[in-house]
N, C-alpha and C positions, 0 to 999 in steps of 0.2 A: 552781469550777472544778475539775475533777479533776487530780492533778499530770501534768506534761507528760510523765511517764517511764512513766507505766500508762495502761491502756487506759480509754477513758472506756464507762461502764455505766451509761446512763439508768437508772432507777429503774422498776419493773415496771407499767403500767397496767392495768386491765380493757379487755378485749375488747370487752364489748356494754356499757358504762355511759360517759356521757358523749364520745359519739362526735362529732368534730369533723370536718368534711369538709377536704382539702385542695383545692388546684385542680384536679387531674385529679376527687377526688370531686364537686366540683361542676360541672365540665365533665360527668360522667356523668349528674348527675341532672337538668342542664339538659337534655341532649338528649333524655333519657327521659320528660322532661315535657315536651317541645315536639316531640312525633313528626312532626307535619305540615310544619313549616318542616324539620327532618330528611331526613323523607324527599322531600319537593319537593327539595330541594337534592340530595341522591345522585341522583335520577332525571334530575334535568338535568344533571347528571354524568356519569353511566353512559350515556344516551341520547343525550346530546351527541356526545361522545367516543366511544362504541360505534359512530357512526354510520359514523363512518371505520374502524372497527377489520376489517372484512371486507376493507379495501384492503390489507390490513398487508403481504401475501408479494407484491403485484405494485408496491408501493411503496417498500419500504426496497430499499436497493442491496446487492450482492454483495460489493464492492471495498472499497479503502480500505488494504488491507494495506500500507502501505511505512512508510519512516521520514521524515518531513516534514523539508526542508531539508536532505536526501542527496542527494549526487552523481548516483547512480542516478535519484532523481526529476527533478532539475534537466535530466538526458541524455535524459529522457522527454519533458519540455517544450519544449527545443530539438527534438528529432525529430517532434513533432506540429506543432510550429509551421511548420517551415521542409521539410519534408520530407513532406508530406502524410499525413501519421499514420501513415507507416511507424515505429511506436514498440513499445515493449512491450504497449501494450494493442491492436496491430492483428490483427484476427483472420486465421489462416492456414487455406487450404483445400487440402488434401493430396489431388490426383487420382492415381491409380494406377491402370494400364492393363497387360493382358496383353502388349501390343504398344507400338508406340510411344507415346507419349503425347498427343503433336504432331499425330498422325494418327487419321482413324477418329472411334469413339466416344469417344475420348480427348479428342480435341480439340472435340467435339460437348458434353462435359461440362463444360469448360474454359468452354465461350462462354456456356453456361448459367448454369451457378455464375457469371460476369461479371454476367449480367443480374439475377440474384436478387441480388448484392450491391450493383449499381449501384441498387436501387430502392429501398435503404433510406437514408434521410436521414443516419443517423449514419455511415456510410462515407463518410471524405473523399475517396479514389480505388480504384481497383483497379490493384495492378501486376502484368503478365503477368509468366507465369515467365522467368526469365532463364536463358541457357546460361553454364554455371560460376558459378552463383549458386542457381538454384531449380528446375534440371533436373537428374537424376541423373544419372551416366555410363552408366546402360545406359537412358535414356531412358523409363524406364517410369515414372517417378514427377515430379509437377512440382506446384510449389505458388503457390498464388495468395496475394497479401498483399493485404488489405483494410484499408486504411490508417483508423485511428481518427479519427470526423470527430466526438468525442462525449469527456465526460469518462469516466475507468475505471468511474464506477458505471453509467451509461448504455451502455457499451461489453459489459459483463456482461450487460444486457438484451438487447442485440442480439445478444450469440451465442445467448441464448435463444431468441430470437425466427428466427434464420436456420438452427439447427440442424435442424430438423426440413424445409424445403425443399432444403438442400444435400443432405441425407443421402439424400432420396427420389430424387434425381438418380442413385442405384447403378444398373447395370443387369449383365447379362453381361459379365464382361471388364472390368467398371471399376467401383471402388470410390471414393468422395468422402467424403470424413471431414474436418469443422471440427477445428481445435485451437488453440493459445496460448493464455494467460494467461487472456484473458477467457471463451475458453471451459472452462479447466479450472472456472475459480471456479462459470462456470454449472452444470456437470456437478455438479461438489461441492457448491454450495446445491441443488438439486434430490435429491442422494442425502442430501443431512442432512436435507432438510424431511420426505422419505419415513422417514426413522429416527426423525426426532423425534414425528412422527404415530403411527406405530408404538409407540414407547415408551411414548407417551403413552395410549393404548389397553391397553396392558400394565399401566400404572403402577397406572390410573384404579380399578378393580376390586380391586387390592391395598390403596390408598391408603382407599378407602371401609370396605373391611374392619377394617384396623387401627383406624380412626376408630371404628367401632362398638362394636370391643372395649377400644378406651381410652376413650371416651365413654359405654360402656354402654348406649345409646339413638340410634334410629334418626335421631331429631328433632335432637338434640344433635349427632351427627356430621354432620349437614347446614350446621351453621353455617361450618366453616371453607370449605367450598363457596363460601357466600355472597360470603364475602371474597374470596375467589381469584377467582371470578368477576368479580364487578365492579371489583377492582384489577385484573386481566387487560384486562377490554375498555375501562378507561380508560387504560391503559399503552398499549394498543395502538393506540388513538384517538389518544393525544397523540404516539406517535410517528409517526405518516401527517404529522399538521401539522408536528411538528419538520423532517421530511424535506423539506419543501417549502422547508426554507430551510436548511438544514444533512443532508447526507448521513447516513443512517444505515444500519447495515450490519446485515442481516436476523438476523445472530448476536442483536442486542441483544433481540429480541423470544423469539428462543430460550432464550437466557438468562432472561430475565424471566418466560418462564413457568414454567421451574423455580425462583425463586425465589418468585415470587406463591404457588403453590402451597406449597410448604416453610413462609415464614414463615408465611402465612395459617393453618396447621396449629398451628405453634408458637403464635401469639399467642392464637387462639382456645381452644385446649387449658389456657392461662394462666387466662385470664380465666374460661372456663364452670367451672373446677374450683375457684375462688376462691367465685364466684355460688354456686354450687351450696352450698358451706360456709357461707355468711355466709345465705342465705337455706334452705335445708332444714337442715342439719346445727345452725345455731343460732337459727333461728326469727326472723330481722330482719326487720323491715320492708321492704319493696322498695327503697325510696328508700334507705336505709340500705346495704343488699346492695350496690346499685350504687353506691355513693359509696365503702364499703369495698372495694370489688372494686376500684375505677379507681386508688383511693389506694394499694394494694399491688400488685396485680398489673397494673393500667394502669400506673403508674411504673414496675416492671421492663420492661414489653413499652417503651415510649418511649424507655428508655434502652437498650436492647436494639438497638431499630430506629436511633437514633442511632448507636450503635455500628456498625453492620450499613452506614450511610451514610460514615461516616467512612472506615472500612476499604476500601471500593469507590472511595471520591476519592480515593484515593493512586493508583489505575491513571490518573486522567486527567493524572496527571504523564508519562506514555509518550508522547511526540510519534508518534502514529499514529493516523489518522482512525478503522479499525475498532476499537480498544483503546478509544477515548475513547467511541466510540458503545455500545459495549457494555457499559461501566460504566456510560454514562449511564441507557441501557434498564433496567439493575437497578435502578438507584436509583430511577428513578421509576415502577418498578413497587413497591419498598421504599413509597414515598412515600404510593401508593394504600393499599396494603395496609394500613399503619399507622392511615393517616388512616380508614379503615373500621373498624379496629380498634377506634379509642379515639372512633368518633362513631357508627357504625351498629350494631355488635354491642351498645352499653350498649342502646339503643333495641329489639333485638329480643329481649334476656336479661330487660330488663323488660315486655315486653309479650307474652312467651310464660311469664315466669314457671316456675312449676311444668310447664308443658306440654313445657318442653324434655324432661323423662324421659319423655315419650311410645312408648310402645315399646321400654321399655326392657328388657334383658335381666335374667332373674330374679335373679341372684344379684348382682345392683350395688346398693352402697350410696350413693346419690345426693350425699346430707350429707357423705359422707367425704372430707375433706379430706387428715389426716394419716392416711398410708395405711402400717397394721401391717407388711407385709412390708419397706417399706424403713425403716421405722421401723428393725426389726430387724435390717436391712442394715446401716444407721446404728450402733446398737449393737455389732453385729460389727468394722468397721471403726476405732471407738473403743477397742477392748481390744486389737485386733493390728493396729494400722496397718502397722507395719513389714513383717509378712508379708504383707499385700494390697497396700501400696504399692509394697513391692521388689518382688513379683511385676508388675505393673504396671507400672514403670518400666523391667523386665529385656525385656520382652516390645516396650513401645515401642521399646527401642534397638536393639534387636536388626533389628527392620523398618527402622528407620531406619540401618542400617549401610552397606546399598546405596547410598546416597544420594551416599558419598562417587567412586563412579564412575561418575555422571550425566552423558551426554553429550546435549547439545540441536542441534538445527537445524531450518531450517524445511522444513515438508512436503514429500514427495517424491510423483511421479507415483504412487506406491503406495497415497497415500489414497482414489485412485479406483476406481471397481470396473472389473473389466476389459473387459465392455461398453459402458462411456462413450467417446463420440465423443471427448474431448481427448486420454485414452489409448490408443485405438487409434492417432489420428493422431498423437501422440507417438513410437509404437512406428514407425509405418511411415517417419516422418522419420529415424526412428535408423538404421534396415534401408536405406534410401535414401543419406543424407547422411553417415552418422557417429555415434558415440555423444554427440558433444558440439553436434549441430546445434541440440536443440530447446533448446539455452542460448545460442543465438548471440549471442554480445556485440558492443553498440550504442557506435562512439566516434566524438565528436563533437570534433573538432577545428577548429582556424582551417587555413584554405586554405594560408594561407603553411606550415604544419607537415605537410601532407599528406607529403611524402616523408620525412619523419625517423617519422613514427606509422608509416606502412605498414614502412619498412624495423624497427622496435621491434617491430610485431605479427609479421613474418615470422621471424624469429631468434626470437621467445618458445619456449621449449619446453614452454610451455602451450598452444601455437595449434596447431592442426593446417591450418588454412588461412585467407585473407583474399581479401575480393571485392572488387572494382574499388570505387574510391571513387566518392561520389557526389556532384555537388555540388548545392547548393541550388536549386531552381526559383526561388524569388522573388531569387535576385542577392546572397543574404547571405555572410557570410565564411565559415559554417560548410560542414563537408565530413563526409559522413557514412561511417565504415568498419565493414563488418561482418564478425567473427572468429568462426571456428569453434573452440571449446577441444578440445581431447584427450578431454576425462573428459564421463561422465554430468552434468547440472546439480546433482544431488545428492553429488557426490563432493565430500569436502573439497578435494581438489585445486584444485578450482576457486577455492577465496578465496585461495589462494597465488597463482594467477593473476593473481587481478585485482588484488589488494595489489602486487604486481609492477609490473604495469601501471602505476597509478597513480601509482607512482615513478618510472616511467623513459619515461615518455610526457612529450610536450612539455607545459611549464605552460598551465594553462587548458584541456587535453583532458578532458571528461566522460567516464567509463566507464560506461555501461549496459546496459538489456536485462533481462527478466523475472527470469531467475537473480541477476542483481547486484542487484535490488530485494529479493529474499529474504534476501542476504546482507547489504547492509543494514540492512535491518530487524531480522536476529540479531542484529546488531552494537548496535544499536540499544538493542533488548531485554535484552541482557548490560550495557549502563551503566547503564541505568534499573532493573531488577530491585534490585541493593542497595540502590540509595534508594528504592526504592518500600516496601521489606520495612522500611527503617528506619521512615519514615513511618508504615506502619500500624502496626508495633509502637508507637513513640511516641505516636502519636494514641491507640490503643486505651487504653494505661498511664494519659495522662490522663484518659479518659472514666471508665474503672473508678475512678481516684483521684477524684473530682468525685463521683460515685456514692456510692463508699462511705466515703470520707473517710478511707481504712486504706491507707499506704504499702504495710506488708509484702504486704499478703493481694493487693493490686491487682496488684504487683511479679509475686507467685506465679502468680495469674491469667493475667497476659499470656503469661508465659514458658510455662507448664503448655501454651498453645496451640501451641506452636512443637513438640513431643513428636508431638503427631498428627500434625500437616503434614509433619515431617519423614518420619515412619515411613509416610506416605499417598505420599510422594516416593519413599522405597526401595524399597516394593511397586510403583510405578510403573515403576522401572527394570527390576525384575526381569523384569515381565511385558512389557513395550512396547520396551526395548530389547535384553534377553536374549532376549527370545520363551516367556517361562515361560506355558504355559497360550494359545498362540497358537492351537494347533488346536481346543481349545474355543469360545474367543471368535470363530473364525473370522474372523483378518485375519492380513495378511503382515507381519512386523517391518520395520523401518525402520534399525534397530541404533541407534536415539536416540528420545527422547522431543521432541517438536514444541515449537520453542523459546518460543512464545509461551504455554506451558502454566505453567513455574514462575511467571513473574510476576502473571499473572492467576489463576491456581487458589489461589495464595496468599492473595490478598487475599480470593475467595470462600472460602476453609478458613476461614481467619482470621475473616471476619466469620460465618459461622455457628458458629464453636468461640465465639468471643467472645459471642455469642446466647445459648447454655445458659451460658456463666461468669455471666453477667448475671444469670438466672434463678435458679441455685444460689446465689452468690452475695447475691443482693438477698434471699432467702429467710432465708440466714443471718442476714445484718444485721437483718432485723426481728425473729426471736428474740433476736439480742444486746440490742436495743435493749429489748424486754419481759423481758429476765430478767437479762441480764447474766453468763450461764453460758455459758464456750466450749462446754461438753459439749451443754447445750442447742441453743446454736447449729448447732454441727455435724448433730447427730441430728435435729435439729426441720426443718434446711433439706434435708435428704437425704429425711425423711419426708414432707416437704411438697411437694419439687419433684421429687423422684426418679421418680414416675409418668410426672410431663407431660415431663419430658429421656427419659425410655425411650420413651413412646408416639412424642414427636416425631423421636428420633432412627432409630426403628425405619421409620417413613414417610417420612422423608429418605433411607436406606439403600436401601429396596425403592425408590424415585423413581429415584434415579441410578444403582442398580444395571441397571435395566431398560435405560438408555441404552446398557451395555455389552454387550447383547444383540443389537444389531441396527445396517446402517447404517457409513459408512466409519469408517475409524481416528480422528479426532478428538472424535467423539462418545462411542467407548468411551474415550480417553482419561478422557474428562471423566468421563462414568460410572462409570469404576475408581476414580480418584483422589478423585472427590469424596465416593464412594461407601463406600470405604475410611478416608477421614479423617473422615466422621462417625460411620462406625461406632466406630473407635477413640478418639476425641473422647466422644462421647456415653457411652458404656460402660466405658471402660477412664479417662480423664481425669476426666470429669464427676463419675462416679458411684465413684469412686476414690482418684484420685491427688488430686483437689483434696480431697473431704473428707479425706483423708489429714494433707494439708498443714495445714488447719483443726485438725486432731488435734495435731499435731506443734509450730504456734507456740501455741496456747490462746490467751489474753489477748491475746497481741502481737498476734495478726493484727489483731486492731481497734486495737491501740494509734495515737494519733494527737496531732501535739505541736501546741501552743498556736496557732503562729504560722500552719500549716495550716489551724487550726480558725478562724481569725480572715479568713483569704483565700478560704476553698472557701465557697460559699452552703451552705445547712444544707438537706442531703437527707435525709429520714426515711421509714421503710417499715415502721413500727410506725402502727397507725390507734389514735388514741384518743377 
């Protein structure tokens, strides 16, 4: 045993003689030599689950953006149960007439809209326009309230189904427009789906072109698409089945599509390059080549996949159905892609063997694992670490600096296209009833406290008006008060009004409404974000420590991921909060970043960053185990993994940036933030800063105390 104050450097071993396969190597050989069993199993999985995949868009839900256990959710539940569904999920139908809306064509439109609503089983009851409440002072605008007779997810689907028939009631002099929170999510999901499809159409040709350049052959370039398609079909079908038990957000599938594509390419690149090197570069037998590939690149892929899963699992700590289902959907896609990489891909490689280089580019050297170009780059970093490392650090810190002024809030109506029904109806409600009318508060109080509650509301400086109290039709103790704020629902002043009312209203009173649900979710996200970040960092470090068994480089690798994340959010602040480049990207700045972005995107960015970290450091550890030389560990890692990281990063950047070119604001935020994060992480952190840290720490990077060696399982990356 080496002295505990020095790095442990195992003796060098021959790469081609005396090779003994490890567990993953034996798995690779087994699947390669049991083709029929593996193929039948994957056909059953893909076909069986893929049968349900076409129903994914219609089955998955669009709501769930709420803080479980919050006062606003409790208010919605009480209003839904005791007041005929007149809660935040109710659909509002705005009827505007050039004349008196209760006469002539306006009255006819109200009758027809009522009939349409009453025919839908998801509508509990239809409340007719009430003077002083839902009829404007000029009598040109009236609002029908379609009470929610189902949960929020079903109400979004109801809004989608009802929108067309209601809008067709438009005639000369009368406009009929559905709006409300359920309609907002319906319109947003439709716009988001259109944007996702457009982005996918843009990204696939770019992705294929980069893959051809990266793999150097059309056949090899198609392998990641096999993994991606298998993973997507299986995960889509699984989400449909899970949705029959627990509501799953449609965003789960959207994010799963991106991650399945990105990780499928990453993992396939790593394994294909390594197999080529073993089989074609060193002329190893097929079984040996598969075993070596799985014991080295396969092990790195497995650890990378586990790191991604662990990072995303921290999002499950946020008590919001939408967040949990999105994280779960991505994790499910990762599991399927990982399974396909470790079982299906070895079989494909073994079967195609040298035919993976069919239709190759003339300059491709398919057996080349150690890239001469990246080897020269590694040597340059070794000679001038402070110059290149310092430059990368300055760039990252400069881009991260704006994060100190970052503001967050829940999405405003501006995330919808101008022509969407929910936004048009929103604007008409504001024009007829005041700026705060779309964010009307719902106050549920005990009947004995009604007078005090009304007095409090009427004398609050943030309330423009209070509608007459409504008693529960079922005779319960509850009374519903609806209060119109003075400000737009996205105005920060509304949060102060809600906070003040919750203190001053009688004990037991519930303050809710769609706008308040957003505020409560924002508060929950503010509380959860530090916890999620701490858990992600802690678990990420622990996994790297177990994989590398070197505390110093595991810590530095984890902390380096924070730099690219902070820089990406610094750029996001300049673009989405300050409006830099808004004309180029065609969006209307909200003056803040959507509140769900920090917690969710941090987990996603960290997962991708650690993906590259594992690839680089696993290669470095392999070279260290074989040579015991710090220089060879650093330069060899860059030479062997640099090309894969570069190509995979280029594909991810291309995929993510296509989402910045189309659709509503949230997908643009996703595309820009993730695109910049990958760009900075792959090309500045993993290919410059982390190798420089290996150079500066030298042998200390791989130091491992005796106690740690005894506690941790033995994981080696060099093959013997």
